[in-house]
TORVO-844987 format. One record per residue: residue in three letters; x negated, y negated, z negated of N, C-alpha, C, O in turn. Coordinates in steps of 0.1 Angstrom, whole numbers, m for minus. Layout:
<atoms>
ALA:X:Y:Z:X:Y:Z:X:Y:Z:X:Y:Z $
...
</atoms>
This chain:
<atoms>
UNK:m53:m34:m114:m40:m38:m106:m43:m41:m92:m53:m48:m88 $
UNK:m34:m37:m83:m35:m40:m69:m24:m48:m65:m13:m46:m68 $
UNK:m28:m58:m57:m17:m67:m51:m17:m64:m36:m28:m65:m30 $
UNK:m5:m60:m31:m4:m57:m17:5:m67:m11:16:m71:m16 $
UNK:2:m71:1:9:m82:8:13:m77:21:4:m71:27 $
UNK:24:m78:25:28:m73:40:28:m84:49:34:m94:46 $
UNK:22:m83:60:23:m92:72:30:m86:83:27:m75:88 $
UNK:41:m93:88:49:m86:98:58:m97:105:59:m108:99 $
UNK:63:m94:116:73:m103:123:65:m113:133:52:m113:134 $
UNK:72:m121:139:68:m129:150:56:m139:147:48:m143:155 $
UNK:56:m142:134:45:m152:129:34:m145:123:27:m151:114 $
UNK:31:m132:127:21:m124:120:7:m131:121:0:m131:111 $
UNK:4:m136:131:m10:m142:132:m12:m153:121:m22:m153:113 $
UNK:m2:m161:121:m3:m173:111:m2:m166:97:m10:m169:88 $
UNK:7:m157:95:8:m149:82:m5:m145:78:m10:m147:66 $
UNK:m12:m138:86:m25:m132:84:m35:m142:79:m42:m141:68 $
UNK:m36:m152:87:m45:m164:83:m41:m169:69:m50:m171:61 $
UNK:m28:m172:67:m24:m176:53:m27:m167:42:m31:m171:31 $
UNK:m24:m154:46:m26:m146:35:m42:m143:31:m45:m139:19 $
UNK:m50:m145:41:m64:m144:39:m68:m157:31:m77:m155:22 $
UNK:m63:m169:34:m66:m180:25:m61:m179:11:m67:m185:2 $
UNK:m50:m171:9:m44:m170:m4:m53:m158:m12:m51:m156:m24 $
UNK:m62:m152:m6:m70:m141:m11:m62:m130:m18:m63:m129:m30 $
UNK:m55:m123:m10:m48:m112:m15:m58:m101:m18:m69:m102:m13 $
UNK:m55:m92:m26:m66:m81:m27:m63:m69:m18:m72:m60:m17 $
UNK:m53:m69:m12:m49:m59:m2:m40:m65:10:m29:m70:6 $
UNK:m42:m63:21:m34:m67:33:m27:m56:39:m34:m47:43 $
UNK:m14:m55:40:m8:m44:47:m4:m48:61:3:m59:63 $
UNK:m9:m39:70:m5:m43:84:4:m32:90:1:m20:89 $
UNK:15:m36:96:24:m26:102:18:m20:114:9:m25:120 $
UNK:23:m8:117:16:0:127:18:m6:141:9:m3:149 $
UNK:28:m13:143:31:m17:157:21:m26:163:19:m38:159 $
UNK:14:m21:173:3:m29:180:9:m41:188:2:m50:191 $
UNK:22:m40:191:28:m52:197:29:m63:188:31:m74:193 $
UNK:28:m62:175:29:m74:167:16:m81:167:16:m93:168 $
UNK:4:m75:165:m9:m80:168:m18:m69:167:m15:m59:160 $
UNK:m29:m69:174:m39:m58:174:m46:m56:160:m49:m65:154 $
UNK:m48:m43:157:m53:m40:144:m67:m45:144:m72:m48:133 $
UNK:m74:m45:154:m88:m50:154:m88:m64:149:m97:m68:141 $
UNK:m79:m72:154:m78:m86:150:m73:m87:136:m78:m96:128 $
UNK:m65:m80:132:m62:m80:117:m73:m77:109:m75:m84:99 $
UNK:m83:m67:112:m93:m64:105:m104:m75:105:m111:m77:95 $
UNK:m105:m82:115:m115:m95:117:m109:m106:108:m117:m113:103 $
UNK:m96:m108:108:m90:m118:100:m90:m115:85:m91:m124:77 $
UNK:m89:m103:82:m89:m97:68:m103:m99:62:m103:m100:49 $
UNK:m114:m100:69:m128:m100:65:m129:m89:54:m127:m77:56 $
UNK:m132:m94:41:m135:m84:30:m123:m78:24:m123:m69:16 $
UNK:m111:m84:28:m99:m79:20:m95:m65:27:m94:m63:39 $
UNK:m93:m55:18:m89:m42:23:m76:m43:32:m67:m51:29 $
UNK:m75:m35:42:m64:m34:49:m56:m21:50:m62:m11:54 $
UNK:m43:m22:47:m35:m9:46:m27:m9:58:m20:m18:61 $
UNK:m27:2:66:m19:3:77:m6:12:73:m8:22:67 $
UNK:5:8:77:18:15:73:23:21:87:26:14:96 $
UNK:25:34:86:29:42:98:44:48:95:46:55:85 $
UNK:52:46:104:66:53:104:70:55:118:67:48:127 $
UNK:79:66:120:85:68:134:75:70:145:77:65:156 $
UNK:63:77:142:54:79:153:51:95:153:53:102:144 $
UNK:45:98:164:42:113:165:27:113:157:17:106:161 $
UNK:27:121:147:16:121:138:2:122:146:m7:114:144 $
UNK:1:134:154:m13:136:160:m17:124:168:m28:118:167 $
UNK:m8:120:177:m12:108:185:m15:95:179:m22:87:183 $
UNK:m7:93:168:m9:82:159:m23:82:153:m30:72:153 $
UNK:m26:94:147:m40:95:141:m50:95:150:m61:90:147 $
UNK:m49:99:161:m60:98:172:m62:83:176:m73:78:178 $
UNK:m50:76:178:m52:62:181:m58:54:171:m64:43:174 $
UNK:m56:58:158:m61:51:148:m75:55:143:m82:49:134 $
UNK:m80:66:150:m93:72:145:m104:62:145:m111:62:135 $
UNK:m106:52:155:m117:43:153:m116:35:140:m127:32:134 $
UNK:m104:33:135:m102:22:124:m103:28:110:m105:22:100 $
UNK:m101:43:110:m100:50:98:m110:46:87:m106:44:76 $
UNK:m123:46:90:m132:41:81:m130:28:74:m136:25:63 $
UNK:m122:20:80:m119:5:75:m106:2:69:m104:m8:63 $
UNK:m97:13:70:m84:10:66:m80:21:54:m87:30:51 $
UNK:m68:18:49:m60:29:42:m47:30:49:m43:21:56 $
UNK:m42:41:47:m30:45:54:m18:48:44:m20:55:34 $
UNK:m6:43:47:5:47:40:18:50:49:20:43:59 $
UNK:26:60:45:36:64:54:47:71:45:45:75:33 $
UNK:58:71:50:69:80:44:67:95:50:73:105:44 $
UNK:60:96:61:57:109:67:45:115:62:34:111:66 $
UNK:45:125:55:33:132:50:24:138:62:12:139:61 $
UNK:31:142:72:25:147:84:13:137:90:2:141:93 $
UNK:19:124:91:9:114:95:m2:113:87:m13:111:92 $
UNK:m1:114:73:m13:112:64:m22:124:65:m34:123:65 $
UNK:m15:136:67:m23:148:68:m32:148:81:m44:152:81 $
UNK:m26:144:92:m33:143:105:m45:134:104:m56:137:109 $
UNK:m42:121:97:m52:111:96:m64:117:88:m76:116:92 $
UNK:m61:123:76:m71:129:67:m79:140:74:m90:143:70 $
UNK:m72:147:83:m80:158:89:m92:150:97:m103:155:97 $
UNK:m89:139:104:m99:132:112:m109:123:102:m121:121:105 $
UNK:m105:120:90:m113:112:81:m109:117:67:m100:111:61 $
UNK:m115:126:63:m113:133:49:m113:123:38:m106:125:28 $
UNK:m121:114:38:m121:103:27:m111:93:27:m111:84:19 $
UNK:m102:93:37:m92:82:39:m83:81:26:m79:91:20 $
UNK:m81:68:23:m73:66:11:m59:66:17:m57:59:27 $
UNK:m49:74:12:m36:75:17:m26:73:5:m29:75:m6 $
UNK:m14:69:9:m3:67:0:9:73:6:11:69:18 $
UNK:16:82:m1:28:87:4:40:79:m2:43:78:m14 $
UNK:47:73:7:59:65:3:71:73:3:72:83:10 $
UNK:80:70:m7:93:76:m8:103:67:m14:99:58:m21 $
UNK:116:70:m10:127:61:m14:138:71:m22:149:66:m24 $
UNK:136:83:m25:144:91:m32:135:101:m40:124:104:m36 $
UNK:141:106:m51:132:116:m58:127:127:m51:134:133:m43 $
UNK:115:131:m54:109:142:m47:98:149:m56:95:143:m67 $
UNK:94:160:m53:83:167:m61:69:161:m57:67:156:m47 $
UNK:62:162:m67:49:155:m66:38:165:m60:27:165:m65 $
UNK:41:172:m50:33:180:m43:28:173:m30:36:173:m21 $
UNK:17:167:m29:12:159:m18:m3:159:m17:m9:160:m27 $
UNK:m8:157:m5:m22:155:m3:m27:142:m5:m39:140:m5 $
UNK:m17:133:m5:m21:119:m7:m27:116:m21:m22:122:m31 $
UNK:m36:106:m22:m42:102:m34:m33:93:m43:m35:91:m55 $
UNK:m23:86:m36:m14:77:m42:0:80:m38:2:84:m27 $
UNK:9:77:m47:23:79:m43:28:64:m43:24:55:m51 $
UNK:38:62:m34:44:47:m35:60:50:m35:67:50:m24 $
UNK:65:51:m47:79:52:m48:86:38:m47:80:28:m50 $
UNK:99:39:m43:107:26:m43:108:22:m57:108:31:m66 $
UNK:108:9:m61:106:5:m74:116:10:m85:113:11:m97 $
UNK:128:13:m81:138:18:m90:137:33:m93:144:38:m101 $
UNK:127:40:m86:127:54:m89:115:55:m100:113:66:m105 $
UNK:108:46:m104:98:47:m113:102:48:m128:109:40:m134 $
UNK:98:59:m133:102:62:m148:88:65:m155:79:68:m148 $
UNK:88:64:m168:76:67:m176:73:83:m173:61:87:m174 $
UNK:83:92:m171:79:106:m168:73:106:m155:63:113:m153 $
UNK:77:98:m144:70:99:m131:57:95:m132:48:100:m126 $
UNK:54:84:m140:41:79:m140:32:89:m147:21:92:m143 $
UNK:37:94:m158:29:104:m166:27:118:m158:16:124:m159 $
UNK:37:121:m149:35:133:m141:24:131:m130:16:140:m126 $
UNK:25:118:m124:16:115:m114:1:114:m120:m8:119:m114 $
UNK:1:107:m131:m13:106:m136:m19:121:m141:m31:123:m140 $
UNK:m10:130:m146:m14:142:m150:m20:149:m139:m29:158:m142 $
UNK:m17:147:m126:m23:155:m114:m32:146:m108:m35:149:m96 $
UNK:m37:136:m113:m47:127:m107:m41:118:m96:m49:113:m89 $
UNK:m28:114:m94:m23:105:m85:m22:92:m91:m20:91:m103 $
UNK:m25:82:m82:m22:68:m85:m7:66:m82:m1:73:m74 $
UNK:m1:55:m89:13:53:m85:14:38:m83:11:30:m92 $
UNK:19:34:m71:19:19:m66:34:17:m61:36:18:m49 $
UNK:43:14:m70:58:12:m63:58:0:m55:50:m9:m56 $
UNK:68:m1:m45:72:m13:m37:87:m17:m38:95:m10:m45 $
UNK:89:m27:m31:84:m40:m32:89:m47:m45:102:m48:m46 $
UNK:81:m52:m53:85:m57:m67:82:m71:m66:71:m75:m66 $
UNK:93:m79:m66:92:m94:m65:97:m101:m77:95:m113:m79 $
UNK:105:m94:m86:111:m99:m97:101:m98:m110:96:m87:m114 $
UNK:99:m109:m117:90:m110:m127:93:m100:m139:84:m93:m144 $
UNK:105:m98:m142:108:m89:m153:106:m74:m148:101:m66:m156 $
UNK:109:m70:m136:105:m58:m130:90:m56:m129:86:m44:m130 $
UNK:82:m65:m127:69:m65:m126:63:m61:m139:54:m52:m140 $
UNK:68:m68:m151:64:m65:m163:67:m51:m168:59:m43:m174 $
UNK:79:m48:m165:85:m34:m168:76:m23:m163:73:m14:m170 $
UNK:73:m24:m151:65:m13:m144:50:m14:m149:44:m4:m150 $
UNK:45:m25:m151:32:m26:m157:32:m19:m170:23:m10:m173 $
UNK:41:m21:m178:43:m14:m191:44:1:m190:40:8:m199 $
UNK:50:5:m179:52:18:m178:38:26:m174:36:38:m175 $
UNK:28:18:m169:15:23:m166:12:25:m151:3:32:m148 $
UNK:19:18:m142:17:20:m127:3:14:m125:m2:7:m134 $
UNK:m4:18:m113:m17:15:m111:m17:3:m101:m28:m2:m99 $
UNK:m6:m2:m96:m5:m14:m87:9:m15:m84:17:m7:m87 $
UNK:11:m27:m77:24:m32:m72:23:m36:m59:13:m43:m55 $
UNK:33:m33:m50:34:m40:m37:44:m51:m39:55:m49:m44 $
UNK:39:m64:m36:48:m75:m38:47:m86:m27:37:m86:m20 $
UNK:56:m94:m26:56:m105:m17:52:m118:m24:50:m129:m19 $
UNK:50:m116:m37:48:m127:m46:36:m124:m54:37:m122:m66 $
UNK:23:m124:m48:11:m121:m55:6:m132:m66:0:m129:m76 $
UNK:9:m145:m64:6:m155:m71:14:m154:m84:8:m156:m95 $
UNK:28:m150:m84:35:m148:m96:29:m135:m103:28:m135:m116 $
UNK:26:m124:m96:21:m113:m102:7:m116:m111:5:m113:m122 $
UNK:m1:m123:m103:m13:m127:m109:m11:m135:m123:m17:m132:m133 $
UNK:m2:m145:m122:2:m153:m134:7:m144:m146:3:m146:m157 $
UNK:14:m134:m144:19:m125:m152:9:m115:m158:10:m110:m169 $
UNK:m1:m112:m149:m11:m101:m153:m23:m108:m160:m29:m102:m169 $
UNK:m27:m120:m157:m38:m127:m162:m37:m129:m178:m47:m126:m184 $
UNK:m27:m133:m184:m28:m133:m198:m30:m119:m206:m37:m118:m216 $
UNK:m24:m108:m199:m25:m95:m205:m41:m91:m203:m47:m85:m212 $
UNK:m46:m94:m191:m60:m89:m188:m70:m97:m199:m79:m91:m204 $
UNK:m67:m110:m202:m74:m117:m210:m74:m112:m224:m84:m113:m232 $
UNK:m62:m107:m227:m60:m102:m242:m65:m87:m244:m67:m82:m256 $
UNK:m68:m81:m233:m73:m66:m234:m88:m65:m236:m94:m55:m237 $
</atoms>
């Protein structure tokens, strides 16, 4: 199970430090360099994996700008062109295609990130049958968390990682 936490907004530097102290397993960094420099986010994240979310950018220019960081980050986007450009530069890059409406499972990404209400057992089974991981977003309700875990998702994006850990711990101990 993956816990993803997003850091954004005016207090991003404090949020990053707080998140690092809370020991999330994944830190999500928005693409806007005006919020805070990615290099600083990587330094603050330490051993915590960093996911960059890209949207509304020109794919080739964004991938080129991100190129020095590609070995140290994962990338997610609603725009598959961005993912393809970045993977062209770094073929082993971990990528997630986000979506907020039903779509066909034809993607070059290794993970799909559907909006939480789009996840069905059929979607999970279809994704797994073609070797895709499935990590829905943003799941903060405990009942929804448990329902999605029972469907077999590979991770959850949440703003409440402590709650998710509390729900997952007894299940992991029983397994």
